N, C-alpha and C positions, 0 to 999 in steps of 0.2 A: 290172563287178562292183560290188556295193553297198558293199563294204568294211565289213560289219556288225561290231559289237563283241559278242562272245559272252559270256554268263554261264553257268556250270555250276551247276545246282542239285542238290546231293548229291554225294558223293565216293566212291561204291562202285566196284567193278571195271569196270562198263560205262562209267562216267564217265571212268575212266583211259583205256580203249581209245578212246573217242570223242575225247577231248581230244588224245591222241597223234596221231590221224588229222587233226584240225584243224590241228595244227602241221605235219604232213607236207604238207598242202595249202596252207600259208602263210596260213591264216586267222587272224583276230585274236581272242584270248581275253583279256578285260580283268578278269574277276572270277569268283570261285567263292564259293558259299555253302553252309554246313552248319549243322546244329543245334548242332554243337560247334565252337567257335572254333579249337581245336587241330587238328581234322581239316581245316578250311578252310585253315589256315596251312600244314600239311604238304602238302596238295594244291597250293596255290599255289607253294610252293617247288619241288615236283617238276617243274612245267611253266613256271616263271618267269612266273607270272600276277601282275599288279600289285596286285590287290585281293583280300583274303580277308575274307569276312563271316561272323560267327558266328551268323547267322540267315538264314532265307529271306526274311524281311521286309526286311532290310537289302539283300540282293542285288537284289530286284525294285525297290527304291527307288533303286538306283544310277543316276545320270544318264548314266554312261558305258557302259551296257549297252543294246543294241538288241534282242537276241534271247536267249532263255533255253532251254537244253537241260535237260529235266526227266527225272531218272533215279532217282526215288524208287520204292518198291514200288508195285505197281498200285493198291493201296487209297488211295494218296495223290495219284494223278495229277490227279484232278478238282480237288481243293482247291488244289494247287500251281499248276496251269495257270490257274485262275481268278484266283488271287492275282497272278500275273505279268501276265495280260491286263488286269486292273483297274488295273495300274500302267503300262499302255501298252506292254508288251513283247510282241513276237512270241514264239511258243513252238514248239519241236520236242519232242514228247512221246514218250518211249520206248513201244514197243509192249508189251502191248496199250494202246490209247489210254486206256482206263479199265477199271473192273470190269465195266460193262455198258453197254447202248445208251443208257439214260436219262442216265447220267453223260456219255456222249459228246455227246449232244444239248445238254446244258448248256454244254459247252465250245464247241461249234459256234456256238451262238446268241450267246454273249458275244463271241467273236472276230468274227463277222460284224457284230454291232452296233457294234463299235469299229473296224472296218476293219483288223483285224490278221490275220496269218497264224497259224493253228493247224494243225500238220501232224504226222501220226503218223510216228514214226521207224522205219518198216519199211524198213530200209536195203537189203534185198535188191532191192527194186523198182528201185533206182537204179544197180545194178551193171552194168558193161558187158556181161557175158554175158547178163543178163536183157533188156537193151535189144535185143540182137541176136536173142534167142529170140522176143521179141514181133514183131520185123520179119519173121522167117521165117514165123511162124504167120499174120500178116496177109497176107503175100504168097502164101500157099497152098503153101509149100514142102513141106508134108507132107499136103496135101489137107485134107479135112474132119476136124477133130479129133474123135475118138470117145471117147477115154479119157485120163485123167491119173492118175498115181500119185506119191506122195511120202511120205517119212517124216522125222520129226525125233524121234530117239530117243537118249537119253543116259542113262548110269548116273551119277546125281548123288548123292543122299543119302536114306537112309531115317530119318535123325534127325528125330523129330517136331518138334524146335525149329528145324529148318532153314527158311529163308524159303519154300522151294518147297513145304513141307508145312504151312504156316501158313495156315489158312482166313482168318483176320482180315487177312492181307496179300494176299489173292487168290491164294494158293498153289495149285499143281496143275500137272500137265504141260500141260493145255490152253492156259492163258493164257501160260505161259512159252515153251513149245515148239510146241504144236499150232497156234498162230496162224500160224506160218510156212507150213505146207502149206495151211491154210485160205485164207490171203491169196493164196497162189500159185494155187489153184484159181479164186478170184475173178478174179485178174489175167488168166488165160488163157481161162477159160470164162464169166466173168460171174457174175451172181447165181444161186445155186442155187434151184431150184423145189421141191426135196425134200431134207430133211436127216434122216439116220438115224445114230445113234451108239450104240455099246455100249462098256463099259469096266470098269475096276476102281478102287475107292477104297482109299486107304491107311488107316492107323490113325487119322489125324486127320480123315478125311472128305474130304480133298483127293484129286483124281483122280491116279492114277499111270500108267494106260494108257487110251488111247481109240482105237478104230477107227471111222473116220468115212466114210460114203458120201454123196456129193452127186450129185443129178441136176440138170442145167442145161436151160435153155430149148431149146437145140439138140438135146437128147437125149443129149448127151455125159455121161459119168459120171466121177466122181473118187473114188479110193480113197486115203484118208489114214490115217496111223498116227502116234501119238505115245506116248512113254513117258519117264518120269523115273527108272526103275529098271533099264533095260536098254538097251544101246547097239546100234543096228542099223546098216544100211549108209549111211543118210542120203544116198540118191540120189533122183532124180526122173526121170520119163519122161512124154513127151507123145506119144500114139499117134494117128496119122491114117491116112486111107485110102490115102495115097500115100507113107507113110514114118513115121519116128518120130524124136524128139529124146531122146537119153539124156544126162542131166546127172550128172556124176561127183560123188563125195563131196568136200567137203561142199557139197551143191547150192545152199544158200542163202548161201554165201560165194563170193568170187572163185574160180572153178574152170574146168574144161574141159567141153565138151559136144561131141557128134557128131550129125550129121544122117544117118540111115540110110535108104536106099531099102528098099522092102518085101522085097527079097532079101538085105538085110543090108549091101549096099555102102555105104561111107562117102562121102557127097556133100560134106560140109563138116565141118571140125573147128575149134573155137574154143578158144583158150587165153588165160586172163586173165593180163595182165602189168601189175600196178599196184603202187604203193608203199603200204605200210601195210596195214591190215586191210580197208579199203574203206568204212569208215563216213563218210568225207569226202564221198562223192558226194551223199548226201542233204543235207548242209550246203551244198554248192556249189549244189545245186538250189534250196534255200530262199533263198539269197542272190540267185540269178538271178531268182526270182519277185518278191521284194521290190524289186529294182532296176528291174524292168519295171512296177511298180505293181500286181502281182497278189497276191492273198491266198489262192489255192487252186492245187493242183497237178493237172494233167491225168493225171499218172502214178499218183496216189493222191488223188483228191478227198476232201475231208472227209466228204461224203455217203457215199462208199464205205466210209470207215473206220467211220462210224456203222453202216452196214448190216452190215459184217463183225462188229462187236460184237454185233449182233442174231443173226447166225448162231451166234456163240460162245455167246450166251445160250441158244439153242435146244439146242445140243449139251450144254451144262452141265446143263440141265434134264433131258435124257434120261439123263444119267449119274447124276443125283441129287445133284449138288454144290450146296450152299447156303452162301453167304457170310453171316457174321453182320453185322448192321447196328447201328452204334452209335447 
């Protein structure tokens, strides 16, 4: 283990969940930074963090920080990640990596040029049940995969001032929620060869629903659904010629799944048994990579994160969502 010293950039709800899981895993958190000194101090007190910085600039300049978790709104990921990289810090960036593929390329190139890790915090990829699912698919346990379905649907808020509805912050169901099933389809089926999407826009122009169909090189198809105004089952299924894998709610968090034969017989059942929410696994993976001298993950290479952003760009264009540019 590298024994890295973590810094937390921004203090919202996801930062609290992630830091709690870092503590659960016994990892070291040495500093937190916020645009407001009071928020940084309160966060530091909550988690017994030694240093609280009243600006992001002071956080990235802290010599006792090795890696920074970036948890600002999507619209700020690029600037915040580059700021940290330019100060020699590795970065774990909340998903989606950026607003679009061009911004993702900028982060990729700066990290590569400086020999630093830049990794998207798609925490689902690193969960034990997902690792087992990839093993089963690779081993042919359900034959040739022909179809995949997944939804990420939540009833959040129709308040036009809510972050999820604010176009200037990259709001919309697609980037906050839809990225989970899109990334899942990429994980299991690889790059799509065809992308089709239909959806609905809310009062602010941000997407509130999207139904997405992907076709992949193997011929397999993915059917994906996302909504920020209505809660669905939040389950997922991988269907093959010799069986299927059914992942229970909430499929992108630690959960259970079953492998069924074509006649419905259960061949295997997996139950997650972990401490915390499960966000620590991506952090542990990042530490292992850096300890071994690597700056990219085989589970989610930076090139794949960039390509997933390009898929999201395509979907967003079909939906008619346009982010304002300052």
